[in-house]
Structure formats: structure tokens, C-alpha cells
C-alpha positions in Angstrom: -10.4 9.3 -9.6 -10.9 11.0 -6.3 -8.6 10.5 -3.4 -10.1 11.0 0.1 -8.2 11.1 3.4 -9.6 8.4 5.7 -10.9 9.9 9.0 -14.1 8.1 10.0 -14.9 4.6 11.3 -17.1 4.0 8.2 -14.1 4.8 5.9 -11.9 2.4 8.0 -14.5 -0.3 7.6 -14.3 0.2 3.8 -10.5 -0.1 4.0 -10.9 -3.4 5.9 -13.4 -4.7 3.3 -11.2 -3.7 0.3 -8.1 -5.3 2.0 -9.9 -8.6 2.5 -11.1 -8.8 -1.1 -7.9 -7.5 -2.7 -5.4 -9.4 -0.5 -7.4 -12.7 -0.7 -7.6 -12.6 -4.5 -4.1 -11.2 -5.2 -1.8 -12.5 -2.5 -3.1 -16.0 -1.8 -1.3 -17.4 -4.8 1.9 -15.6 -3.8 2.2 -16.1 0.0 -0.6 -18.6 0.8 -3.9 -18.3 2.6 -2.5 -18.7 6.1 -0.1 -15.7 5.7 -2.8 -13.6 4.0 -5.2 -14.2 6.9 -2.4 -13.5 9.4 -1.5 -10.2 7.7 -5.1 -9.1 7.3 -5.8 -9.6 11.0 -2.5 -7.9 12.1 -2.2 -5.1 9.6 -5.6 -4.4 7.9 -8.3 -5.0 10.4 -10.3 -2.0 11.6 -8.4 -2.0 14.9 -5.0 -2.2 13.2 -5.8 0.6 10.8 -7.1 2.8 13.7 -3.9 2.2 15.5 -1.8 3.0 12.5 -3.7 6.3 11.9 -3.2 7.2 15.6 0.6 6.6 15.1 0.8 8.9 12.1 0.1 6.7 9.1 -2.1 8.5 6.6 -4.7 6.4 4.8 -6.5 7.5 1.6 -9.4 5.9 -0.2 -9.3 5.8 -4.0 -12.8 6.4 -5.5 -14.2 6.3 -8.9 -17.7 7.8 -9.0 -19.4 6.5 -5.8 -17.3 3.3 -5.6 -14.2 2.8 -3.5 -11.8 1.0 -5.8 -8.6 0.9 -3.6 -6.5 2.6 -1.0 -3.1 3.9 -0.1 -1.2 4.5 3.1 1.9 6.6 3.6 4.1 7.6 6.5 6.8 10.2 6.7 10.1 8.7 7.9 13.0 11.1 8.3 13.6 12.6 4.9 11.5 10.1 3.0 7.9 9.1 2.6 7.2 5.4 3.1 4.5 4.2 0.7 3.2 1.5 3.0 0.2 0.4 1.0 -1.2 0.8 -2.5 -3.9 -1.6 -3.5 -6.5 -1.6 -6.3 -9.4 -3.9 -7.1 -8.4 -6.3 -9.8 -10.9 -4.7 -12.3 -9.1 -1.4 -11.9 -5.5 -2.5 -12.4 -3.5 -1.5 -15.5 -5.8 1.4 -16.2 -3.7 4.3 -14.9 -5.2 4.4 -11.4 -2.0 3.2 -9.7 0.1 5.8 -11.6 -2.3 8.5 -10.5 -2.1 7.3 -6.9 1.7 7.4 -7.0 1.6 10.9 -8.5 -0.6 11.9 -5.5 2.0 10.4 -3.2 4.8 12.3 -5.0 2.9 15.6 -4.4 2.5 14.7 -0.7 6.2 14.0 -0.4 7.1 17.3 -2.1 4.6 19.3 0.1 6.3 17.8 3.2 9.8 18.6 1.9 10.7 14.9 1.6 13.2 13.9 -1.1 12.2 10.3 -1.9 9.4 7.8 -1.7 10.3 4.3 -0.5 8.2 1.1 -0.5 8.6 -2.7 -0.2 7.2 -5.2 -2.6 7.1 -9.0 -2.4 9.9 -10.5 -4.6 7.4 -12.7 -6.4 5.1 -9.8 -7.2 6.6 -9.3 -10.6 3.6 -7.4 -12.0 3.9 -4.7 -9.3 7.7 -4.6 -9.6 7.4 -4.0 -13.3 4.8 -1.3 -12.8 6.9 0.5 -10.1 10.0 0.4 -12.4 7.9 1.9 -15.3 7.1 4.9 -13.2 10.6 5.6 -12.0 11.2 3.4 -8.9 14.5 1.5 -8.6 15.3 -1.7 -6.7 17.3 -0.7 -3.6 18.0 -4.3 -2.4 16.5 -7.2 -0.6 14.7 -7.1 2.7 13.5 -10.1 4.7 11.4 -9.2 7.8 10.1 -11.6 10.4 6.5 -10.6 11.0 5.7 -13.2 13.7 3.4 -16.2 13.5 6.2 -18.2 11.6 5.9 -15.8 8.6 8.3 -13.5 6.9 8.0 -10.8 4.3 10.5 -11.5 1.6 10.6 -8.2 -0.3 12.6 -5.8 -2.4 13.0 -2.3 -1.1 12.3 0.2 -3.9 12.7 4.0 -4.0 12.0 7.0 -6.2 13.5 10.4 -5.9 11.0 13.3 -6.0 
């Protein structure tokens, strides 16, 4: 797997396309179509990704051969690295790609002198919670965030020391 820092409009368009496919397939059963559509428009559209990159969020495409199979986004926050996004196509899950992506994030954190990685995960996303726990993340508590539009993110905060 190759990990490429996102820096071009074409790469951002790939992120938007991957997000639409992955989120629609994976999250619709968990949070419903309306919230998925709302979050894609607000957080994963080309414009939203451009704005996030401009504000310091780092996006990376995950590639296998010539195919983009997923993406990650991170942002330094104080003494920790926030793993904002880690998404893989369904055909690539449970094959070690997620673990390799997290190892990459751990290296980024260490290179920046950050002591831990933090993330949020939907409380009903049991597969992801289990995967995070297997690679050393621990549940750091509940977090409910109003994201507008009548929607909330009902998550667990998880963290891993590096």
C-alpha cells in the first residue's frame, strides 16, 4: 500500500468520490441516509476538504497499485494528533490496510513530537471500535456533538499513546 499526501484538485476529487461510496455503503445503516448526505456535503465535499486542508488538516490517499482504496486525515492539536478520518473501501477492510494506515499515523505523530493519537468513532460502529482496540486504542469516554441540521454525532473518544 502506498500513502500519498493530498495536494491537488484531482486528488481532492478522488477523496470526495471515495467518501460518497464508502459513507453511503457503511454509514447509512448506522446513522441513516439523511445524516450521511448532510455530513458528506458538510465535511467531505471538494470545497469542505479544500477548506480543511487550508486550515491545517493533512489528507492522505491510500493506494494499492493504481487504485485509490481509501483515505485518512489528521490534524495536530496541542500535544496530540487527531485522526479525523480513516476510511477504506469495503473490499479492502480486514486485510491489514487499516493497521498499516494507523502505523503511518503513529510515525507522523512521533515525527511531530506528539505523545498520543486521538479519534472519535460512532458508538454503534462496533467493528471499528473492536479494530481500534486490537491495535492499542482505549475508550476515553462518550462524546455527543451537535453538528447542525438536527443531527448529532454520538461517539466514543479513543486514544493511543505513541
